[in-house]
N, C-alpha and C positions, 0 to 999 in steps of 0.2 A: 554935195553928197545927199542922196536920198535916204539910205538906210545903213547905219553903222551898228553892227552887232556889239552890244555892250559886253564887258567881261561878266561871265556868269559864275565862275568858280574862284575868282580872286578873293582872298580872305579865307578860303577853304583848302584849296589845293596848292596855293602859293600865296605869298604876302600881297595884300591889297595896297600897302603903302609903297609908293614908287622907290623911295630911298632904301627901304628895307629890302625890297625885291632886287634892286640893283646890287646891293651889298651881298645878299645871299648868293645870287648867281655868280658874282665876281669871285667869291670865296670858293664856290664849287668848281668854277673853271680853273682857279689857281691850283687847286689840289689834284686836278686830273689832267694836267698838261700832257700831251702825247710825247712819247720818247722818240718817235720818228715822224717825219713829215710825209704826208700823202698829197701828191700834187693834184690829181684829178678826183674829185668827189662827184659822183652822179646821183647818189642817194644815201640816206641814212635811215637807220631804224633806231628809234628812241622810245623809252617807256613813257607811259602816260598816267602814272599814279601821282599822288601828291609829292611835292618836292622833298618833304621830310623822309619819304620812303624811297624815292627813285631819282632824286635830283642829281646826285653824284654820277649815277649811271648815265643820265641824260647829258650831263656835262662832258663826259668822255666823248660822246658822239658830237656834240656841238663844238667842242674844242677843235675838231678837225676842220671846221669852217673858218676859223679865225684867220684873218688876212686874205680871205678869198672874196671874189666879187661875183654876185649873181644878180641878174635883173629880175628874176622871178623864182619863187619857191613854191612848189606844189606840195601841199600837206595832205596826206591821206590818212583817214581815221575810221575806225569802226563806229557804229552808232550804239551807244549804251542806253540812250534815253527814249528813243522811239523807234518803232518798227515801220519800215516802208520798203517797197520793192525798188530795186535799182540802185543807182549811184547819184547822189545829190551834190552838184557843184554850186557853191553858195551864190545866190542870186543878188545879194546885197552889194554895197559899195566898199565896205571895209569892216574889219574886226578891230575892236578896241581892247587894250590891256592897260594896266596902270602905267605902263611905259609909253603909251601913245597909241596912235591909230596906224593900222597897216592897211593900205589900199589894196583892193582886189585887181588883178590883171584881167580886166573884162574882155579884152581882145583875145587873149589866150584862152580864157574860159570858154568862149564860143567855139573854139576849135576842138574842144573835148566832147561836145554834144553829139549824140547819135540820132539818126532818123527814127529808129525804133523806140526812142524814149527811155532806153535803159540808163543812159547817162543824160541827166537833165539838169536845168537850173532850178533851184528851189531853196526853201528854208528847212525842208525835212532834214532831220538829223543835226541841224546847226543850232537850233534854238537853245538847247541846254547842254550840248555835248562838251565834256571836259577834255577828252583825249586829244582833240585838235588844239583847243585853247592853251593847254599847258605847254605846247611847243613854242608858242609865239614869243613870250618874254626871252627865252633863250635865243631865238632867232634875232630879236631886236638887240640883244646884247653882243652878238658876234658878227652881224652883217650890217651894212649900210645901204641906203638907197635901193630897196628892192620892193617888189610887189608880191602878193601871195595869191595862190589859187587853192582855196579850202575845199576839200572833197571829203564827203562822208559816205561810207558804204552802208547801204541798207541791208536787206536780206542777203546773207552770204552763203545760203545753202545751195 
């Protein structure tokens, strides 16, 4: 692997200790189990604040994925930390959290790119962005054997 994006907000938005993080997510998932099963999930909307503020709400969403199998997860986030035009699909090889490394689906990433450069590979928006990163430990807790496609939206006007 050439570039693995290290966790930027572990210890701030969620615990940096892997055992504490696993325990916290497990507790949030336990208290938010769905009352009914939804068979086909094509997308989720989850909050991106610190877990102390929105973790249980995120757990409601991620509980819907328990027991399901996905080969890839596309995560779309706004950019809070830097302005840029267009849509940045992470150019690196993986994202890291206290729970481990999530590899990027590079083959699928290439299919998203546009000739006009509006959707491009880059690091813009990925360097310090929390909104995307806070989704990853939940995904690591409810899914197995999957790759990610991290996408950050720049100028949205």
